[in-house]
C-alpha positions in Angstrom: -6.2 -11.8 -13.9 -7.5 -13.9 -16.8 -11.3 -14.0 -17.5 -12.3 -16.8 -19.7 -15.5 -17.7 -21.7 -17.2 -14.2 -21.5 -20.5 -14.4 -23.3 -21.5 -11.5 -25.6 -25.2 -12.3 -25.4 -27.8 -10.1 -23.9 -28.8 -12.6 -21.2 -27.3 -11.3 -17.9 -27.5 -14.6 -16.0 -25.7 -16.3 -18.9 -23.0 -13.6 -18.9 -22.5 -13.9 -15.2 -22.2 -17.7 -15.4 -19.6 -17.3 -18.2 -17.6 -14.8 -16.2 -17.5 -16.6 -12.9 -17.7 -20.3 -14.0 -19.6 -23.0 -12.4 -18.5 -22.2 -8.8 -21.0 -19.9 -7.1 -20.4 -18.6 -3.6 -23.0 -17.9 -1.0 -22.5 -14.1 -1.5 -22.8 -14.5 -5.2 -26.0 -16.4 -4.9 -27.3 -13.7 -2.6 -26.3 -11.0 -5.1 -28.1 -12.9 -7.9 -31.2 -13.2 -5.8 -31.2 -9.4 -5.2 -30.9 -8.6 -8.9 -27.2 -7.6 -8.6 -24.9 -9.5 -11.0 -22.5 -11.7 -9.0 -19.5 -10.5 -11.0 -20.2 -6.9 -9.8 -20.3 -8.0 -6.2 -17.1 -9.9 -6.7 -15.5 -6.8 -8.3 -16.6 -4.7 -5.4 -15.1 -7.1 -2.9 -11.8 -7.2 -4.8 -11.6 -3.4 -5.0 -12.3 -3.1 -1.3 -9.5 -5.5 -0.5 -7.0 -3.6 -2.7 -8.2 -0.3 -1.2 -7.7 -1.6 2.4 -4.2 -2.8 1.6 -3.3 0.4 -0.1 -4.6 2.5 2.8 -2.6 0.5 5.3 0.6 0.9 3.2 0.0 4.7 3.0 0.0 4.6 6.9 3.1 2.5 6.9 5.0 5.0 4.7 3.8 7.8 6.9 5.5 6.0 9.8 8.7 5.6 7.8 8.7 9.2 6.9 8.4 10.2 10.6 11.0 7.7 11.7 13.5 8.8 9.1 13.0 12.4 10.0 13.7 11.7 13.6 16.8 9.6 12.7 18.1 12.4 10.5 17.8 14.9 13.3 19.6 12.6 15.7 22.3 11.9 13.2 22.8 15.7 12.6 23.0 16.2 16.4 26.0 13.8 16.5 27.8 15.9 14.0 27.5 19.1 16.0 29.0 18.0 19.3 31.9 20.2 20.3 35.0 19.4 22.2 33.3 20.9 25.2 30.6 18.2 25.2 30.3 16.2 28.4 30.2 12.4 28.6 26.5 12.8 29.3 26.0 14.9 26.2 27.7 12.3 24.0 25.9 9.4 25.6 22.5 11.1 25.1 23.3 11.9 21.5 24.3 8.3 20.7 21.3 6.9 22.5 19.0 9.1 20.5 20.7 8.0 17.3 20.5 4.3 18.3 16.8 4.4 19.1 15.7 6.4 16.0 17.8 4.4 13.6 16.2 1.2 14.9 12.8 2.8 14.7 13.4 3.6 11.1 14.5 0.1 10.3 11.4 -1.3 12.1 9.0 1.0 10.2 10.6 0.2 6.8 10.6 -3.6 7.6 6.9 -3.5 8.4 6.1 -1.8 5.1 8.4 -4.2 3.2 6.5 -7.2 4.5 3.1 -5.9 3.4 1.7 -8.4 0.8 0.1 -7.2 -2.4 1.7 -3.8 -2.4 4.2 -4.2 -5.2 6.7 -1.4 -5.8 5.9 0.2 -2.4 7.1 -2.9 -0.5 10.2 -3.0 -2.8 10.9 0.7 -1.9 10.6 -0.1 1.8 13.1 -3.0 1.4 15.4 -0.6 -0.4 15.3 1.8 2.5 16.3 -0.9 4.9 19.2 -1.9 2.6 20.3 1.7 2.2 20.4 2.4 6.0 22.2 -0.9 6.5 24.7 -0.2 3.8 25.5 3.3 5.2 27.1 1.6 8.2 28.7 -1.4 6.6 30.3 -0.5 3.2 33.0 1.9 4.3 36.1 0.7 6.4 36.3 4.0 8.2 32.7 3.8 9.2 33.3 0.2 10.4 36.1 1.4 12.6 34.0 4.2 14.0 31.2 1.7 14.7 33.6 -0.4 16.7 34.8 2.5 18.7 31.2 3.3 19.6 30.4 -0.3 20.5 27.8 -0.5 17.6 27.2 -3.5 15.4 24.6 -4.0 12.6 22.4 -7.0 13.0 21.2 -9.2 10.0 17.9 -7.4 10.0 19.6 -4.0 9.7 19.0 -2.9 13.2 21.7 -1.7 15.6 23.0 -3.4 18.7 25.3 -1.7 21.2 27.8 -2.6 23.8 27.5 0.4 26.3 30.6 -0.5 28.1 32.8 -0.4 25.0 31.4 3.1 24.2 32.1 4.3 27.8 35.6 2.9 27.6 36.3 4.7 24.3 34.9 8.0 25.6 37.1 7.8 28.7 40.2 6.8 26.8 39.9 9.0 23.7 37.1 11.6 24.0 38.0 13.5 20.8 38.4 10.4 18.8 35.0 9.1 20.0 33.3 12.4 19.2 34.9 12.3 15.7 33.6 8.7 15.2 30.1 9.9 16.2 30.4 12.8 13.7 31.5 10.5 10.9 28.6 8.1 11.5 26.1 10.9 11.9 27.2 12.6 8.7 26.8 9.3 6.7 23.3 8.6 8.0 22.3 12.2 7.6 23.1 11.9 3.9 21.2 8.6 3.5 18.1 9.7 5.3 18.1 13.0 3.4 18.1 11.1 0.1 15.2 8.9 1.2 13.1 11.9 2.4 13.9 14.2 -0.6 11.4 15.1 -3.3 11.6 12.2 -5.7 13.2 9.9 -3.0 11.8 6.5 -2.0 9.3 7.9 0.5 7.8 10.6 -1.5 7.7 8.4 -4.7 6.0 5.6 -2.8 3.4 7.9 -1.2 2.6 9.6 -4.5 2.0 6.2 -6.2 0.0 4.9 -3.3 -2.2 8.0 -3.1 -2.9 7.8 -6.8 -3.8 4.2 -6.5 -6.1 4.9 -3.6 -7.9 7.6 -5.7 -8.3 5.2 -8.6 -9.6 2.4 -6.5 -12.1 4.7 -4.7 -13.4 5.9 -8.1 -13.7 2.3 -9.3 -15.5 1.2 -6.2 -18.0 4.1 -6.4 -18.8 3.2 -10.0 -19.3 -0.4 -9.3 -21.5 0.3 -6.2 -23.6 2.7 -8.3 -24.1 0.0 -10.8 -25.1 -2.5 -8.1 -27.6 0.0 -6.7 -29.0 0.6 -10.2 -29.4 -3.1 -10.9 -31.1 -3.7 -7.6 -33.5 -0.9 -8.3 -34.2 -2.2 -11.8 -34.9 -5.7 -10.4 -37.2 -4.3 -7.7 -39.3 -2.5 -10.3 -39.7 -5.6 -12.5 -38.9 -4.0 -15.9 -39.9 -7.1 -17.9 -43.6 -6.5 -17.5 -45.7 -3.7 -19.1 -48.9 -2.2 -17.9 -49.4 -0.2 -21.1 -53.1 -0.6 -22.0 -52.2 -0.8 -25.6 -50.0 -3.9 -25.2 -50.5 -7.3 -23.7 -48.5 -8.7 -20.8 -44.9 -9.5 -21.9 -44.4 -13.3 -21.9 -41.2 -15.2 -21.1 -40.9 -16.2 -24.7 -40.8 -12.6 -25.9 -39.4 -10.4 -23.1 -38.0 -7.6 -25.3 -41.1 -6.3 -27.0 -41.7 -3.3 -24.8 -39.7 -0.1 -24.3 -39.2 -1.0 -20.6 -37.8 -4.3 -21.5 -35.5 -2.9 -24.2 -34.2 -0.3 -21.7 -33.5 -3.0 -19.2 -31.7 -5.0 -21.8 -29.6 -2.0 -22.7 -28.9 -1.4 -19.0 -27.9 -5.0 -18.6 -25.5 -4.7 -21.5 -23.8 -1.6 -20.1 -23.6 -3.0 -16.6 -22.1 -6.1 -17.9 -19.5 -4.2 -19.9 -18.7 -2.0 -16.9 -18.6 -4.9 -14.6 -16.2 -6.8 -16.8 -14.0 -3.8 -17.0 -13.9 -3.4 -13.2 -13.3 -7.2 -12.8 -10.5 -7.2 -15.4 -8.9 -4.1 -13.8 -5.8 -5.4 -12.3 -3.6 -2.3 -12.1 -0.3 -3.1 -10.2 -0.6 -2.1 -6.6 1.9 0.5 -5.6 
């Protein structure tokens, strides 16, 4: 974000006008009336928006983690079916795999569509692509998919022809179980990579949690400054009741200790506010 025409003077209203330009929103006008610089209120709002988006994406990746874990378990179950497995056993195993695979695709797709989340959304897109590729890039896998009546849709989800699976199971039970084991082993490996330490899920969550911590600290600092400025305004620091000095006039507002302190506070608040407003760390 580019901030233009920032004044270095000590006048707070002038600095605020330089920072935000001629346009003044109703909320900014309210902030100015309350003694809180408009740019601080704007920074607070921006941080809250970023924090809300980040928190939602953390939840999204929690859902991805759970869905991938379920899909990995279902994939592993398909690799352990023995020759003694019944048609019902095989059908249940494939049904669990089908449902959990699609749930993982759905969770990752939701996270990939989250706007303003940068690399986290990209990681979610990568998870969809990895799951899709696991079932489309190997001719032997494609043959196994056909035997099980499974096809990959453009969005990465699975579709199934139950009758084709039933026919394969009746005509070639061992070949069908072998096809299930092949597909299960492939998806087990892919989901394991995504869930591993340093994999897409853990990397995204680490970045998102760090971002949330940073944003929370920024918001706390800005809100503290807002409260301080509101307090300073309420106490009217530009007047002095010291019996040894006369009432401070508008022409000479910096002749008392109170006014000088307020001026220093204004300068520090302005600097901190600009830093918060300029802060545009990439969202994870």
